[in-house]
Structures are given as C-alpha cells and as structure tokens.
N, C-alpha and C positions, 0 to 999 in steps of 0.2 A: 752703700756700698754694692756693687754688682754681686748678683748671687752667682755662685759657681754654676758654669754650664757642665754640668757633670757628664752629660753625654759625649758633647764635644771633647771634652779631656780625654773620657775613656777611649774615643774613637782615634784619637791621636796618639795616645799612648800605645794602641794596639797597631797602628801604623808602623810606629817605630821599632815594636816588637818583632813584627812580621818581616820588616824589611832587613833586620838585624839577623834575625833567623837564616832569611834567604841569602844574606853576603856568606853567613857560616858553611851553608850548604854547598853555594858556590865553590868557596875555597877549598871544603873539603873533597868535593868530587874533581874538580878540574886541576887541582894542585897537588894533592896528597894521594890521587889514585893513576893507575896507568891508563885506565879506560879514559878517563876524563883528559888527561894530556893528550893521548891520541885524537881525540874530538878536536881539540884544541889546535893542535899540530897540523892535522889535515886541512883545518878551516884557514889557517894562517898561510899554508902553502898554496892554497886556491888563490890568494890576492894576486898572484902574478898574472892571472887570467885576466885581459882588459886593462891592466894598470896604466898603461900607456895614455888611455882615453880620460882617466880621471884624474891623473898625476897633477896637473896643474891645481886643480880644485882642493885636492888633498893637501898638498903642500902650502897653499895660500891659507887655508883652513887653519893647518897646525901652527904655522908660523905666526899666525896672529893671537894665539894663544901663549901668553907668556907670564912670568911673573910681574912686569910691568903693566900689562893690559888687565890683570886681575886687580893690580893696586888701582888703577884708574876707574875700573868698573866698580869697586867697592865704594870709592869716594863718591861717585856720581849715584849709586844707589843709596848710599846714606844721605846725600844733599837732597835728593828726590823726597826721601821719608821726611827729612827735616822741614822741607819747604811744605809739606802737607801736614806739619805741626804733630808728626807722631813720632815722639822721641823713642817709645818704646819699640815701635816699628823698625826705626833706623838701628837700633842696637841689636835687634833680633836679626835683620838681614846681614848685619857684620858677624854677629854669631853664626849664622848658617854658612856663610861663606869661609869664614877662618876656620871654624870646627870640622867642617867636611874636608877642606884641603890640609888641615893639620892630622887629621885621623888618618887620611890616605898616605901621607909621607910617613907617619909613624908605623903604620900596618905594612907598608912596603918595605921598611926597614928590618921590621921584626919576623916577617912571615917567611919560613924555611921552605924552598922549592926542592923537593928531593930529586935526585938525577935517577931517572929510571929507564935511561937508556932510549928515550923518545925521541928527543929532539937534541941531538948530540951537539949540533953545531952553536946553539944557544944555551947550551948547559952551564958554560961558564959565567954568562952573564948572571945567572941566579934569578930570584924572584922579580917579577914584574906585575905582580896583582897587589892592589888596584892600578889602575891607570891615573897619573897625575893631570894629563890634559883633558880626559872626559870630566875629571872631578872640577876643573876649574870652570871648563864650559858650563857642565849642568847646575854647579851652585850658582854661578853669576845669572844664569837663565831663571831658575827657581826665584831667587832674591829679587829680579826685575818683576817677576808675576807679583809678589808679595806687595810690592810699594806701588803698582800701578792704581790707578783710579778704578773704580768698580766696572765702569763701561768700557773700559779698554783691556780687561783681564782676559776675556775669551779669545780675541785675536792675539794678545800677547802670550797666552799660553800655549796656542797652536805655534807661534814663531819660537817659544822657548823649547818646546820639544823637538822641532825641527833641527834647531841649533844642537841641542845635547846630543840628539841621534848622529847629526851630521859629525860632529866632534869625535863621537866613538868610534863610528864606521871609518872616519878617516885615519884613526890610529890604526885599526886593522888594516886597511887599503895600504898604509905605507909601511906596515910591517913592523911597526914600534910596538903594537901589543897584540896579545890574543883576544878571541872575543870575550873570554870570561874577566879578563882583566876590565873592560869597559863596562861590562855587567855590573861587576862589583863595586865599581865605581859610582854607578847610577844608584845604587842600592844604598850605599853611604849617604849619598847626597839626600836621598828619600828620607832615610832615618832622622838626619839633622833636620831636614824641613819640618819633620812632626815635632820634634823636640822645641825648635824654634816656635812653632805654633803653640806649643804649651807655654813656653816663657811669655810670649806676648799676651795670650789670655791672661796669666797669673798678672803680669804687670798691669794691665788694665782693670783688674778687679775692684781697684779702690773707686772707680768711676761709677756713677748712677747708670740708669738705663740708656741703652745704646740704640742707634739706628742703623740695622743691617742694610746693605746693598743689596742688589739683586742677585741670586745665584745664576752661575753661568752652566745652565743645566743641559742645554743641547751642545755645547761645546764639551762639556765632561764627558756626555754619553758618546758623542763623536770619537773623541779621542781614547776612551776607554774601548768602545767596540773595534776601532781601528786597530788599537795596540793589541787587543787580543787576537785579532786576526794575523797580525804580523807575527806573534807569539806561536800561534798555530802553525803558520808556516815554517817558523823555526824548527817547531817541533817535529815537522815532517820531514825537514831537510837532515835533523839530526839523526831520526831513524833511517834513512836510506844511507848516511854516512856510515851509521853504525854497523850496518850490514856488510860494508866493505873494509872494516877494518883489518880483516885478515890478509888483506893485500898491501903489499907494501906501499908505500906513499909515492915512490918512483914510477911504480908501475899503475896508477890509477888513471883513468882517462880523463881528459879536460872537464867532461860532464860531471864526473863524480867530484873532482877538486872544486869545479865551479858551484855545485850544489853545496857543498860543505862551506865555501867561503860565503854563497848567499843565505844559508841558514844563520851561520855567525853574524851576519850584518841585519839581517831581520830581526835576530834574537836582541841585539843592542838597540835596534829602533823601537821595538815592542816594549822593552823594559824603559826606555826613555820616556815615551808616550803615556804608558800606564803610570810612571812615578809621577809626572806632569799632572795627569788627570786626578790623582790622588791628592793633590796640594789644590787644585783648581775647586774639588768638590767642597771644600771646607773654608776657603780663603775668605769668603764673604762674612764668614762668622768670626774667624781669626781676625782680621782686619775689617771691623765695622766700619760703614759709610760715614758716620758721626759718632765722635766721642766727646761726650761733654766734659767742661773741665772739671778738676777736682773741687768739689763744692767747699773744701775746708780753704783751698788757695782762692777762691772767688770771694769769700767771707772776708778773707784777710786783706784781700786787695782791695775792697771796695770801700770807699772813703765814707765818713758820716755825711749825712744830708743834713743843711740847713736850710730851711723855709723861710725865706724873706716875705714880708707883706707889707706893703706900703699902705699905711693908714693914717687917717687924719684926726679921728677921734680918740678917746681915751681906750686902753686895752681891754680886752673883754675879761669877763669874771673868771672864766675857766682857765687855770694856769697853762693846761696842756693846748690851748688855742692861742697863747700868747705869742705875739710875734715881734720880729724887730722893726722898731719905727725907724724909717730912713728920712 
C-alpha cells in the first residue's frame, strides 16, 4: 500500500482552508460593509469606459458559458481521464466541477446583501456573489489541467488561467457582476481543487510505488510572479479609488473611474493566475505519471501457469520437475 504523503496532504488542506478564509473575508468586506460596497460600485461603474471596444469579445465569451457547455466539458474531461485509465482522476474532476458550481449556486441563494444605499439601481436584484459564470469557466479550466498529461500541463495551465481570468473580467465588463463576485468564485474553485487533490491522493493510496512526472516549476513561478504583480496593481488601484470615495460616483472623472475598473480587472486576473499556479505546483504529485495496478487485482486476474515439456524419455525423479508428456 502506498504510504501517506503527509506533506502533500497538509499542503492541500492548508490551501483549502486559506482559500475558504479568503472567500469569507471577501464576502464580509465587499458585501457586508458600506466601504466594500462603494469600492465595488465605483469599479462596476467604470466598466462603461471603452465598453464598445470589447463588447463583442465579452458577449462571445459569456454566451459560450452555459449549463450545456458545462455538461459537455465535464463529459469530455471525464472521458480524457478514463482514456488514461485514471478512474480516481475522472471522479475527482467531476467532483471538482460539480462541487464548485453547486457551492456557488447555494451560496448565491443564501447570502444576504444588505441595502446600504450604495447601489440603489441594483438593490432590488439582491445578492450576486459569487459569480456563476466565473465558477463554470474556472472549474472546467482547472479540471482540464488535472487530466492533461504531464508534458502538457504547463501550457495548459497558462491557457486555463487566461480563460478563467477572461471569464471573470467579462462578467465585470458586461455589468453582470462586481469584481468581488468573480474573485469569490475563483476562491471557491481553488478550495474545491485542493479538496479534489486530497480525494485523488486518498483514492490512490492502495497502490504501490508511483512514478511522478516532472514538475512544471518554471510555469508555476511565472504564473505566481505574474499574478502577484497583477494583485499589486489591483492594490494600488484600490488605494487610489479609496482616496476618492468621498466624491459622489457621478462626479468622478473618467480617469478615476477607469482606475477603479482596471483595478477590479487586475484583481480578478491576479486571483485566477495565483489559483491556477497553486494547482500546478502540486498536480504532478496529486496525479502521478504512472500508477501501477492494484496488486490484489493483478494477482486475481493472473491465470495459473502450466508448463508443458515435450519429453521422449521417462519422467524425472523429482516430482516438482515432472511435466506433461505430449
């Protein structure tokens, strides 16, 4: 039986806890406080600047994200995992997609958004956190990273991060969601990715020694450093926007509004990249390159061996060496 990779399990558990706590803090500040609601509102108002230039990309992206596309993507991901003879991986990928999207829909239904007089026009809509479209895109993207062969994970993770970021920013550009909605959705997907990793490791524990594929060290570092840079830019934009909150939104300059919108977009993109980087850092150990079959199943499936020997003389004296004469 494969020994417990304690360090890996603790790291995945820590990731799940950190991202869950991150989600709670995003909800507490951006939904429950007037200060957070104001920051979100200014960023959402700034999406009108330059919207015409990106409108076609935004709507094409969002129109491609639906329940039907989620179902098709889940089937394809499961098929890829099964084609690689990884049953635990197939179940884990489906668990990630299903768990993340179910959690988002449940939280969206139960979270209460107080009307603090910030965004009067949207007050009747109620809560919009977390973003369902962002959850669909990010969960599918991360699941694809899990089922890809080792050599394709690095480029695949870069594409996954870009797709998740594009979907999140598109919801902001279209005016469907505030920045915190998309960030919260990405944190949910990250937490479920860690839980899925624990499940896969546990499911494969009965196997013997495994062969780990090469880690995607350079791509992981690239994504992590790029994402931290994006988050630093988001923090700077947040600081600039916070300094202007005393001014009514309709009186803010285009530069101030664009800075708030750009900060929200950078925050979404940075969160997406960092979340995918955290998955890429450990996926080569969560999903080993070679997993031997279960020894018990191998022994049960192996038929008894009968050795035949053609002999013309009398059988040998040693019974263990006696053969069947044809």
